[in-house]
Structures are given as structure tokens and as C-alpha cells.
C-alpha positions, 0 to 999 in steps of 0.5 A: 499500499503506497503513500505520500509523506504527507498522508503517512504524517496524517496517520502518525498525527491520527494514531498519535492523538489518540494514544495521547489520550489514552495515556492521558486518561490512565494518568488521571486514574493512577499510574502503576509501575510495570517493569524496569529496563536498564536499571531499577530507576528506568521504569515501563508503566501499564500505560506504556504498554497499553498505549503501545498496544493501541498504536499497534492495532490503529496502525495496522487497521489503517496500514495492514501491509506496513511493519512496526517497530516499537519500544515496549513490544515484538517488531511486526514485519509487513510488506509494503515498504513503510515501517512505523517506529513508534514510542508509546511515552517518550519521557516516562518517568515524567509521566509517572511523576506527573511532569508535563514533558512527556509525549508520544512519538510516532514516525513513518519510515519509507524504503528506509528513509524517515519521511513522516512524523508526529510528537504529541504531548501527553500532559501538555497541549502540544502537537509537532509534525512533519512530511518530507519536503512539506515543512514541520508545524507546531500546533498547525503554525509552520516552525523553524530553527533560529539562526545559530549563534556563537557555541558560547551563546548556545542553550543546549538540550540533554539527557541522561541514561539510567545506568550510574556508570552511564550517567557518571560519564554524561556528566563529566562530558557535560561538566566540561561542555557546560562552562563553554556554552550559554547553558544546559536544559535537560527535561527528560524526553528526547523527542521533545528535546529535539522538537525544541531545536526544531521550533527555535526554542533551544540551540542544539541537543546532545545525548549518548543512548537513545534509540530510534523510536526515541528520536525518529519522529523528532528527526523528521520535524527538524529536518524539515525545520531547517535543522540537522540531526546525526548519530555520532560514535562515542568515546566510552566503552562500558562493560554491559553497555552497547552504546547506540551512539551520541544523538545530535541535533542543531540548525544546519548553520550550527552543526560543524562548531558544535560537533567540534565542542562535543569532540573536545568536550569528549561526548564524540569520538 
């Protein structure tokens, strides 16, 4: 079943909004921790499982021949050349505590290329969306990155893993970076961090370890807003830790100088 990027964006928006509504309702009913992942503090809630199940059911109703990759469930193999990459709740710890920065993230990949995405706020009314070649929006209004100032004047978003040894490495790198930028912000949701770069409310984002469901939808949004996204090799090898790379997002004009600074401060090889 072929589709244009715009059509896939509309599917992402439809199922993303439905999933966010479910997660919001479950949050109002109370949150139960269902499991943990990389550490005792890296939690999965009942709502993560229920929201991903809804995403899978609705995507297969609307696009029965597509593949699905999700954070909490088994992969589904399709035949259409379209793969959906979904994160039912990006920012689960925020969700658990009732902090507003959490979202549902839905991306469409066509023949290996990310072509559409939606990031829908759960505890806040914000919806980011994009389709390849058709721009990016926040709540339906076009967005774009802000021009990059010198590195020393940039506001940088970041995040941390949940393993103590991983966090120690990340904090060492940030301690070197912090005196060389305007400031650091950590809100706890990779997709929303990248969307802040896309809408001009931040200048850059860096974090080691996020996986495709964390960043795929936001990467489309950033690219359509005039930004550049990449996953670069890290510098630290820790026992039992397979780094999935250092995720970096900036406006196009700010990429080279920021990546140079990440090398200098130990983030990137």
C-alpha cells in the first residue's frame, strides 16, 4: 500500500493523538509501574504497554501491510516498504511523576528513509508534525530553527541514561561542556528536546544512548524545520553497555562548530 509523506503524516497524527488521549486518561486514573529496563530507576508503566498496544492496533487497521517497530513490544513485519517507529510514552519517568514533558512519538520510514513524524504531548497540549518536503509545524503553525549564535551563546538540551556508570560518563562530558555554552537544559524527553531545537526554543541537543523510537519522529520534524540530525560514535566503552551512538541535533548552520565542541569535551570520538 503506497502512500505520500503527507498521507503518512496524517496517519501519524491520528494514531498519536489517540494514544496520547489514552495515556492522559490512564494518568488521571493512577500510574502503576509494570517493569524496569536498564536499571531499577528506568521504569515501564502499564500505560506504556497499553498505549503501544493501541498504536499497533490502529496502525494495522489503517495500514495493514506496514511494519512496526516499537519500544515495548515485538516487531511486526510487513510487506509495503513502510515501517512505523513508535514510542508510546517518551519521558516515562516524567509521566510517572506528573511532570508535563512527556509525549507519544510516531514516525514513518519508507524504503529506509524517514518521511513523516508526529510528536504529541500527553500532559500538555502540543503537537509537532512533519512530512518530508512539506515543512514542519507546531500546533498547525509552521516552525523553523533559529539562526545559530556562537557556541558560547547556545542553549543546549541534553539527557542522561539510567545506569549509574553511564550517567557518570555523561556528567563528566557535560561538566566540560557547560562552561563553554550559554546553559544546559534537561527535561527528560528526547523527542521534545529535539523538537525544541526545531521550533527555535533551543540551539542544540546532545545525548548518548537514545534509540530510534526516541528520536525518529523528531528527526523528521527537525530536518523539515531547517535543522540537521545525526548519530555519531561515542568515546566510552562500559561493561554491558552497547552505546547506540551520540544523538546530536542543531540548526544546519550550527552543526560543525557544535560537533567540534563535542569532540573537545569527550562526547564524540
